[in-house]
N, C-alpha and C positions, 0 to 999 in steps of 0.2 A: 128325165123321168116322166115328163109330160105334165099336163095341167089337170091333175086328178084331185082337185080340192073338194072336200065335203062341203065346206062353207067358204064362199068367196067374200072376203072382207075388202076387196078393192085395193085402195092405197095402203091398207093396214096388213096386207098379206106379207108373210115372211118370205124374203126374197132369196135366201141362201138355198143352195142345192140340198136335196134330202140327205145325201151322204154326209155332208158337212154338219148338218143338224145332228145326225147320229153320232158323229165323231166328237163333237162338242159335248153332247150329252154323256158319252162314256168317259171323257176326260173329267167332266164335272163330277160324275158318280165316284170315280176312283179317288179324286182329290178330296172330296168330302168324307169318304170312308176312311182315307188315310188320316185326315185331321181328327176325325171323331175317335179313331183308335187311340189317340193320345189322351183323350178325356177319360177313357176307361182303362188306362194302362194298369195291368196287373190284377184288376178285380176279377174278371171272368176269363182271363186270357187263356189258361190251359184247359178249363172245363168247357168252354164254349166252342170247341173245334170239332170237326169231323173225326179227326184222328183220336181224340179222347173218347168220343162216342163209340167208335169202332172198337177201341181197346176195352171199354167197359162191357160192350156187348159180347166180345170174345171171352172175357173173364166170366161173365154170367153163364155163357154156354158151357165153358169148361167146368164151372162149378156144378152145373146141372148134370153133366155127364158123369163127373166124379161122384156126385151125391146120388146117382141112380134115379133122378127125377124123370118122369115119363115125358114131359113136354119140353121142347127146346124152343125158346122164344127169341 
């Protein structure tokens, strides 16, 4: 990848390859997210998803069409 450091810390520079740093970061992100999901088990599980939001939006739109409201949000 080259030596494109913004700040050169000399002996304290991180020596791993840039792709390895990204891979470790992603594994850490998924692991922490997975473990945190156990802390909030069941509290917001179904309401805090994209699918629930899309379902509610679709229901709102159908209600507005059936109720003859002029704007669809």
